[in-house]
N, C-alpha and C positions, 0 to 999 in steps of 0.2 A: 500271808495273806491268803490263806487255802482257799478265802472264798471266790478267789480270783487269780487266775494265770497270764502271766504275758507271755506271749511268741514273738519270738523276731527272726525273721528270714532274710538271708543274703539278697532278695530283690527289694528289699525297704518296705513288705510289708507287716505291719505288728496285727496277731488276733489278740484282743481282750476277749478271754473268754468268764462273761461270770455264772458263775456255778451259784450264785441264791438270788433271793427277791430283794431289790433296788428299795426295802422298806428299812428304819429304823436308824441303828447304827450300821449295819450293811450298809448303807446310802452314806452314808458321812467316810467310812471305808474305799466304798468306792470313789466318791470325791478324789481322796489324797492319792488313789490310785491313778486316777486322769491327770494330775498334777503333778503328779512325780512324770507321765509319758510327755506333756506339757514341754518339761528343758530342755526334751534331746527327741524332737520328735521324729517320728519316720511319717516318710511321704504318702502312706497310703495305711490307715489305719480300719481297721475291724473288729467290730465289737458284736459277738454271740453270744444274744442274750437268750441260749437254749435254758438255764438253767432261773432265770430270772420270771416269777409269774405278776409280778408283781415292781411297781414303778413308784418312787415320792418324785416332789420338787425338788428333790437336792441331787436325787440324778440324772433327773431331766436336766437342772441347771448344767451339771456335771460333763452329761452330751452335748450340749450345747456350746458348752464352751470350748471341747474337744471339735465337734464341727466346726467352729472359727476360728480355730489357730490355724486349725486346716486349711480351710478357706482361703485367708487370707495368706497361707506361705503356695497354693496351688496343690492341694495335695488332695484326698483321698480319703472322703468317708461313708463306712454304712455299717449298716444292723442287721444281723440275720439271729433266720431264728426266731422270731419276734411271736411271742403267745398271745392269744387272742386280746386278755388285758391291758398289755403292757401298749397292743398295738394302736385297741382305744384311747387309754389315755396320751398316745399322738395324737389320735386323730383329733379328740376332744379339746387339746390344750393348741393346735391349729400349727405342730411342727413335723406333722408328717411331711409336706411338704418339701416341706429344709432335708432331709437327711435322706438316705438312696436305702430302702428297706426294703431285706429280698430274705422271703418266706417265713 
């Protein structure tokens, strides 16, 4: 899964680096990566969207699922390096208030 890199740190933080736009088959692949994380979920997950210029509903659904799981387990979820187009999608779908979005 070269489009995604998962970095786990001793502190319990997980950084999921996205290296592609989350549309088409990449969005489905992202969804599978998120599902694999949920089984053994760290307490702190940061999704680095620096490689994602666009995002579709499949990827957005995966982010919502990840956020929900972390909230239920009293964990922390954040998005970083969000492109203007992805930020606009988050705002349009009104989920921008759910997520901690930085940069």
